[in-house]
C-alpha positions in Angstrom: -24.3 -17.0 -14.9 -22.7 -13.5 -15.0 -19.4 -12.7 -16.6 -18.0 -12.2 -13.0 -19.1 -15.7 -11.9 -17.9 -17.2 -15.1 -14.5 -15.6 -15.4 -13.3 -14.0 -12.2 -11.4 -16.0 -9.6 -13.1 -17.5 -6.6 -10.8 -15.3 -4.5 -13.1 -12.4 -4.9 -14.7 -11.4 -1.6 -16.3 -7.9 -1.3 -18.6 -8.5 -4.2 -20.0 -11.5 -2.3 -20.7 -9.3 0.7 -22.3 -6.5 -1.4 -23.9 -8.4 -4.3 -24.8 -5.7 -6.8 -23.2 -3.9 -9.7 -22.2 -0.4 -8.9 -22.2 2.3 -11.6 -21.3 5.6 -10.1 -20.3 7.3 -6.9 -20.1 10.8 -5.4 -18.9 11.8 -1.9 -20.2 9.2 0.5 -22.9 7.8 -1.8 -22.8 5.0 -4.4 -25.5 3.9 -6.9 -26.0 0.5 -8.5 -27.3 -0.4 -12.0 -30.9 -0.5 -10.8 -30.5 3.1 -9.5 -30.5 2.2 -5.9 -28.6 4.5 -3.6 -26.2 3.4 -0.9 -24.4 5.2 1.9 -20.8 4.2 1.9 -19.5 3.5 5.4 -16.5 1.5 4.0 -14.7 4.1 1.9 -12.6 1.7 -0.1 -11.2 0.1 3.0 -10.0 3.5 4.0 -8.7 4.5 0.6 -11.3 7.2 0.2 -11.0 9.5 3.2 -12.3 12.4 1.2 -15.1 10.5 -0.5 -15.7 9.3 -4.0 -14.7 11.6 -6.9 -14.0 14.7 -4.7 -14.7 17.3 -7.4 -11.6 19.5 -6.8 -9.3 16.4 -7.0 -11.2 15.1 -10.0 -10.8 18.4 -11.8 -7.1 18.6 -11.1 -6.6 15.1 -12.5 -8.7 15.8 -15.6 -6.8 19.0 -16.3 -3.5 17.1 -15.9 -4.5 14.3 -18.3 -6.0 16.7 -20.8 -2.7 18.6 -20.9 -0.8 15.4 -21.8 0.9 15.2 -18.4 3.3 12.4 -17.8 1.5 9.2 -16.7 4.3 6.7 -16.3 7.9 7.7 -15.4 9.4 5.0 -13.2 11.4 7.2 -10.7 12.4 9.8 -13.2 11.8 13.4 -12.2 8.5 15.0 -13.2 6.7 18.2 -12.3 4.0 16.2 -10.7 6.4 14.4 -8.4 8.1 17.7 -7.5 4.8 19.3 -6.7 3.7 16.4 -4.4 7.0 16.5 -2.5 6.8 20.2 -2.0 3.3 19.9 -0.7 4.3 17.0 1.6 7.1 19.1 3.0 5.1 22.3 3.4 1.8 20.8 4.7 3.0 17.9 6.7 6.7 17.7 7.6 7.8 21.2 8.4 4.7 22.2 10.5 5.4 19.1 12.6 9.1 19.6 12.8 9.7 16.2 11.1 12.9 15.4 9.3 12.2 12.5 6.9 13.5 11.3 3.6 10.8 9.9 1.2 10.8 6.7 -0.7 8.2 5.7 -3.3 8.4 1.9 -3.3 5.5 0.9 -5.4 1.7 1.4 -5.7 0.3 -0.5 -2.7 0.5 -0.6 1.1 2.3 -4.0 1.1 5.0 -2.5 -1.1 5.6 0.1 1.6 5.8 -2.5 4.4 8.1 -4.7 2.4 10.4 -1.8 1.8 10.4 -0.8 5.5 11.2 -4.3 6.6 14.0 -4.7 4.0 15.5 -1.4 5.0 15.4 -2.1 8.7 17.3 -5.4 8.2 19.8 -3.7 5.9 20.5 -0.9 8.3 20.7 -2.9 11.5 22.2 -6.1 10.2 19.6 -8.0 12.2 17.0 -10.5 10.8 14.2 -10.7 13.2 11.1 -8.4 13.2 8.8 -8.1 16.1 5.1 -7.9 15.2 2.0 -8.0 17.3 -1.0 -10.2 17.8 -3.9 -9.4 15.5 -1.7 -7.3 13.2 -2.4 -6.9 9.5 0.4 -5.6 7.3 -0.2 -6.9 3.8 -0.3 -10.0 1.6 3.1 -10.4 0.1 5.5 -12.7 1.9 7.5 -10.3 4.1 4.3 -8.4 5.1 2.4 -11.6 5.5 5.0 -12.9 7.9 4.2 -9.9 10.2 0.4 -10.4 9.8 -1.4 -12.5 12.4 -4.5 -13.8 10.5 -4.0 -17.5 10.0 -6.3 -17.8 7.0 -4.4 -15.2 5.1 -1.0 -16.6 6.3 -1.9 -20.1 5.1 -2.4 -18.8 1.6 1.4 -18.2 1.4 2.1 -21.9 0.9 5.6 -21.5 2.3 7.0 -20.9 5.8 6.8 -17.3 7.0 10.0 -16.7 8.9 12.1 -14.2 10.8 9.1 -12.7 12.7 8.6 -12.9 16.5 5.0 -12.4 17.7 4.3 -10.5 20.9 1.0 -9.4 22.6 -0.5 -6.1 21.5 -1.6 -3.4 23.9 -4.3 -4.8 26.2 -4.2 -8.2 24.6 -5.0 -9.6 28.0 -6.1 -7.9 31.1 -3.4 -7.2 33.6 -0.7 -8.2 31.1 2.3 -5.8 30.9 3.3 -6.9 27.4 6.2 -4.3 27.1 7.5 -5.2 30.5 7.6 -8.9 29.6 9.4 -8.1 26.3 11.9 -5.9 28.2 12.6 -8.7 30.6 13.3 -11.2 27.9 15.5 -8.8 25.9 17.5 -8.0 29.0 18.0 -11.6 29.8 21.0 -13.1 28.0 19.7 -16.6 28.5 16.1 -16.0 27.2 17.1 -17.0 23.7 15.5 -13.9 22.4 17.7 -11.3 20.6 16.9 -7.6 20.0 15.1 -7.3 16.6 15.9 -5.2 13.6 12.5 -3.4 14.1 9.2 -3.4 15.9 6.3 -2.9 13.4 3.0 -1.7 14.8 -0.4 -0.2 13.9 -1.6 2.4 16.4 -5.1 1.1 15.7 -5.4 -2.4 14.4 -8.0 -1.9 11.8 -8.4 -5.4 10.2 -7.4 -6.9 13.5 -10.7 -5.7 15.1 -10.3 -2.0 15.7 -8.0 -2.5 18.7 -6.5 0.8 19.9 -3.1 1.2 21.5 -2.9 3.7 24.3 -0.6 6.7 23.9 1.3 5.5 27.0 1.9 2.1 25.5 3.1 3.6 22.2 5.6 5.8 24.1 6.8 2.8 26.0 7.3 0.8 22.7 9.2 3.7 21.2 11.5 3.9 24.2 11.9 0.1 24.3 13.0 0.0 20.6 15.4 2.9 21.1 17.1 1.3 24.1 17.7 -2.0 22.3 18.9 -0.4 19.0 15.8 -1.5 17.1 13.9 0.6 14.7 10.2 1.6 15.2 8.1 1.2 12.1 4.6 2.6 12.3 2.2 1.1 9.7 -0.1 4.1 9.1 -1.6 2.7 5.9 -5.2 2.4 7.0 -5.4 4.8 10.0 -3.2 7.6 8.7 -4.1 10.5 6.4 -6.5 11.9 9.0 -8.5 8.8 9.9 -7.9 9.3 13.7 -8.0 13.2 13.5 -4.4 14.4 12.9 -2.8 13.4 9.6 -0.5 10.8 11.3 -2.2 8.5 13.8 0.8 8.6 16.2 1.0 12.4 16.6 -1.0 12.5 19.8 1.2 9.9 21.4 4.2 12.3 21.1 6.4 9.8 19.4 8.5 10.1 16.2 8.8 6.7 14.4 12.0 5.8 12.6 10.0 4.6 9.6 6.4 5.3 8.6 4.4 3.5 5.9 1.6 5.3 4.2 -0.8 4.3 1.4 -4.6 4.0 1.1 -5.9 7.6 1.1 -2.5 9.1 0.3 -3.6 9.9 -3.3 -6.8 11.3 -1.9 -8.7 9.8 -4.9 -8.4 6.1 -4.5 -5.4 5.8 -6.9 -2.7 3.3 -6.1 0.0 5.1 -4.2 2.3 4.5 -1.2 5.4 5.9 0.3 7.9 5.2 3.1 9.2 8.0 5.4 12.5 7.3 7.0 15.0 9.2 9.2 17.7 10.6 6.9 20.4 8.5 8.5 18.5 5.3 7.6 18.5 6.2 3.9 21.3 3.7 3.1 20.0 2.4 -0.2 22.2 2.0 -3.2 20.6 3.5 -6.4 18.3 0.8 -7.8 18.8 -1.5 -4.9 15.0 -1.5 -4.4 12.9 -0.6 -7.4 9.6 -1.3 -9.2 8.0 -0.4 -12.5 5.0 1.5 -10.9 6.8 3.4 -8.2 6.0 6.8 -9.7 2.2 7.2 -10.1 2.0 10.7 -11.5 -1.8 10.8 -11.5 -1.6 10.1 -7.7 1.1 12.8 -7.3 -1.4 15.3 -8.8 -4.4 14.3 -6.7 -2.2 13.7 -3.6 -0.8 17.2 -3.8 -4.2 18.7 -4.3 -5.5 16.8 -1.3 -2.7 18.1 0.9 -3.3 21.7 -0.2 -7.1 21.4 0.3 -7.3 19.5 3.6 -4.1 19.9 5.4 -3.2 23.6 5.2 -4.8 24.0 8.7 -6.5 22.0 11.4 -10.0 22.3 10.1 -10.4 18.7 8.9 -8.9 17.4 12.2 -11.5 19.4 14.1 -14.2 18.1 11.8 -13.1 14.5 12.4 -13.1 14.9 16.1 -16.6 16.3 16.1 -18.0 13.6 13.9 -16.1 10.9 15.9 -17.7 12.1 19.1 -21.1 11.8 17.6 -20.5 8.4 16.0 -19.2 7.1 19.3 -22.3 8.2 21.1 -24.6 6.6 18.5 -22.6 3.4 18.2 -22.1 3.1 21.9 -25.9 3.1 22.3 -26.2 0.4 19.6 -23.5 -1.7 21.4 -25.3 -1.4 24.7 -28.7 -2.5 23.2 -27.2 -5.5 21.4 -24.5 -6.9 23.8 -21.5 -5.3 22.0 -18.5 -3.3 23.1 -17.4 -0.1 21.5 -13.8 0.5 20.5 -12.0 2.9 18.2 -10.4 6.3 17.6 -11.5 9.1 15.3 -13.6 7.9 12.4 -12.6 4.3 12.7 -15.1 2.9 15.2 -15.9 -0.7 15.9 -18.7 -2.6 17.8 -17.3 -5.9 18.9 -19.7 -8.8 19.5 -17.4 -11.2 21.2 -20.2 -13.3 22.7 -21.9 -13.7 19.3 -19.3 -13.2 16.6 -21.7 -13.8 13.7 -23.9 -10.9 14.7 -21.6 -8.3 13.2 -21.8 -10.0 9.8 -25.5 -10.4 10.1 -25.8 -6.6 10.8 -23.6 -5.8 7.8 -25.9 -8.0 5.6 -29.1 -6.3 6.9 -27.5 -2.8 6.5 -26.7 -3.6 2.9 -30.3 -4.6 2.3 -31.3 -1.2 3.7 -28.8 0.8 1.7 -25.7 1.1 3.8 -22.3 -0.5 3.0 -20.3 -1.4 6.1 -17.8 -4.1 6.7 -16.6 -6.3 9.6 -13.2 -6.9 11.1 -11.5 -9.1 13.7 -10.2 -12.7 13.9 -13.8 -14.0 13.6 -15.4 -11.1 11.8 -16.9 -10.2 15.1 -16.5 -6.4 14.8 -18.8 -4.1 12.9 -16.4 -1.5 11.6 -17.4 2.1 10.7 -14.9 3.5 8.2 -16.8 6.4 6.5 -15.2 9.2 4.5 -13.9 11.9 6.8 -15.9 14.4 4.8 -19.3 12.6 5.2 -21.9 15.3 5.9 -23.4 15.0 9.4 -26.9 14.5 8.2 -25.8 11.6 6.0 -23.7 10.2 8.8 -26.9 10.2 11.0 -29.0 8.7 8.2 -26.5 5.8 8.0 -26.4 5.3 11.7 -30.2 5.2 11.8 -30.0 2.4 9.2 -27.5 0.6 11.4 -29.8 0.8 14.4 -32.6 -0.8 12.3 -30.3 -3.4 10.8 -29.0 -4.4 14.3 -32.5 -4.8 15.6 -33.5 -6.9 12.6 -30.4 -9.0 12.7 -30.7 -9.8 16.4 -34.4 -10.4 16.0 -33.8 -13.0 13.3 -31.1 -14.8 15.2 -32.2 -18.4 15.9 -28.7 -20.0 15.8 -25.4 -20.1 14.0 -25.6 -19.1 10.4 -28.9 -17.3 10.6 -29.9 -15.2 7.6 -27.7 -17.2 5.4 -24.9 -14.7 6.1 -21.8 -16.6 7.2 -19.3 -14.8 9.3 -15.9 -14.6 7.8 -14.1 -16.8 10.3 -10.4 -16.7 10.7 -8.1 -17.3 13.6 -4.9 -15.6 14.6 -1.6 -17.2 13.7 1.5 -16.9 15.7 5.1 -18.1 15.0 7.2 -17.4 18.0 5.8 -16.1 21.3 7.7 -13.9 23.7 
């Protein structure tokens, strides 16, 4: 029995799906203790958009540490924080004409979501939040209340309240979800009141790579505004360039009231999150929301360097668009051969196997055996999800996609019934509290 099996909690998951001991990583490659090489199509669940140990970010961090730069500072002012905020303003906000205040709520994505929900309720004086089917917003109680996945929700052990669940874009064919919500909110006898906020992912990553149309997002923004509700965009997994532009909502032509960012914000896989809010919403009293680790100076350093390196122009966006088109062509062909359906945007692409949900997990298993790390998503783990680093070289992307082709053929060839290959699908079901 290994020390992991003997001491670490049974809650661990990724190490079961990728059972080896990793020792080093560079770019889009990882190596294990036996020296075996793996192409990483998972990128730390989207926390490594620029790959592992990007050398210029690494060097900036090493220089800062070697110079005895401040590591921990609560929310005190440091040069590292000032530098990050200046880069955020110069590289992201001003070029896009965005006027936001910035809050550092704590180190993880769920900290950002909790802060956004808390602020929306404080500002509007309303309690209810509208969330969407198949959403994933985090694992702490407020965030979990807006998350759809029933297995994760059940882990709370307490009621998850003050959330109304409505259908996401294209949840059902021919369903005008926004029109239905509008009708209910306009009807004084529906029993449904306007919420404090709508919280939405433009692409539901964990929910199965479900993509909202630009038209639907514009409709949602208009709906929220007309009913005095705030629009919160959770850009934690699909922001930071994952869909091409830095913010996933840019192409839709909307400006959210509140934006949550984390994952690749540090550029280096360091814990880091922030909340952007319209200035008029910044109604916090000093210390009204706090946290010991809300000022990660190492992440300020690498985050600033990442903004300067990758967001001084549109080069990375162009690169993502080019690679996304290629990946869509390759994965679309894989989907056609194996009874799947392609969905996604930018470099988050999914192949959904709705008629055989366990096939995605079986392909992931076969790919790992062949040296590619790729995860699944969706309520039943039915979606094979490509989430490679944005900087993955094209030849390495192709090499990994070749492996996926072979893995899909092998997995489908071995399928003789449920649970084939000994690779169980991670089965969950969507949970809903109140339906509109």
